[in-house]
C-alpha positions in Angstrom: -17.9 -20.6 1.9 -14.6 -19.7 -0.2 -14.2 -19.5 -3.5 -11.1 -21.8 -5.5 -9.8 -21.2 -8.8 -9.0 -24.2 -11.0 -7.1 -25.5 -13.9 -7.5 -28.2 -16.2 -4.1 -29.5 -17.1 -4.9 -31.0 -20.0 -7.0 -28.0 -22.4 -5.8 -24.7 -19.9 -9.8 -24.3 -18.6 -9.7 -22.0 -15.6 -12.9 -21.8 -13.6 -14.0 -20.9 -10.1 -15.9 -23.3 -7.4 -17.6 -22.3 -4.5 -16.9 -25.3 -1.8 -17.1 -25.1 2.0 -13.5 -25.5 3.0 -14.4 -29.0 4.2 -14.8 -30.4 1.0 -11.8 -32.2 -1.1 -10.9 -30.2 -4.4 -12.0 -31.1 -7.7 -10.7 -33.5 -9.7 -11.6 -33.4 -13.5 -12.5 -30.5 -15.9 -15.9 -29.4 -15.2 -15.6 -28.4 -19.6 -17.8 -30.2 -21.9 -15.3 -33.1 -23.5 -13.0 -32.9 -21.6 -11.9 -35.6 -18.3 -8.6 -33.4 -18.0 -7.7 -33.5 -14.2 -7.5 -30.2 -12.0 -5.2 -28.6 -10.3 -6.7 -26.3 -7.0 -4.3 -22.6 -8.1 -2.9 -19.9 -5.0 -5.4 -16.9 -4.9 -5.4 -13.8 -3.8 -8.5 -14.1 -2.0 -11.0 -11.5 -1.2 -9.9 -7.5 -0.7 -11.1 -4.5 0.7 -11.6 -1.6 -1.9 -12.0 2.1 0.0 -13.3 5.1 -2.2 -13.1 8.6 -1.5 -10.9 10.6 0.2 -10.1 8.3 3.3 -11.3 7.5 6.4 -11.0 8.5 10.0 -11.6 7.9 13.4 -13.4 12.0 13.4 -15.5 10.9 11.2 -17.7 9.1 13.5 -17.2 11.3 16.9 -19.9 11.2 19.1 -22.2 15.0 19.8 -20.7 15.0 23.5 -17.1 14.4 21.8 -17.9 17.5 19.6 -19.1 19.4 22.1 -15.7 19.3 24.2 -13.9 19.4 21.4 -15.7 23.0 20.3 -15.3 24.2 23.9 -11.9 22.9 24.1 -11.4 25.4 20.7 -13.0 28.1 21.6 -11.1 28.2 25.4 -7.8 28.1 23.5 -8.6 30.7 20.7 -8.8 33.4 23.2 -5.5 32.4 24.6 -4.3 33.5 21.4 -5.5 36.6 21.4 -3.1 37.3 24.5 -0.3 36.1 22.8 -0.1 39.0 20.4 0.6 41.6 22.9 4.5 39.9 23.2 4.9 40.0 19.1 4.4 43.9 20.1 7.5 44.2 22.8 9.4 42.4 20.1 9.0 45.2 18.0 10.0 47.6 19.9 13.2 46.2 20.8 14.0 46.5 17.6 13.3 49.8 16.7 14.9 50.5 20.1 18.1 48.7 18.7 18.0 50.3 15.7 18.3 53.6 16.7 
C-alpha cells in the first residue's frame, strides 16, 4: 500500500497517510482542533539508494563461468608471449636502417 502526502489548506499542516490504492482521498485535517480541508500532494515516491562502489553483472558469476574464463585467460596469456618476437624484428629493422 502506498503512502500519500497531504497538506491542510487552513493551517498548512503536512502529513503522510498509509492508504490502499482503492481508498478515497482524505478530506479533513488530522491536526487537533483544525477542521480544514486537505489536498493530496504529488510525491516523488519511493526510490532506490545504492551504496558502495557499484554493482556489476560479473560480481555474481557462477563457478563454471569463472573456470571457463580463467581457462580462456590462460590460453590468451600464452599467445601474448608469442607477440614478443615480432617486436624484436621491428627493433632489428630500425637498427639496420640507421647504419
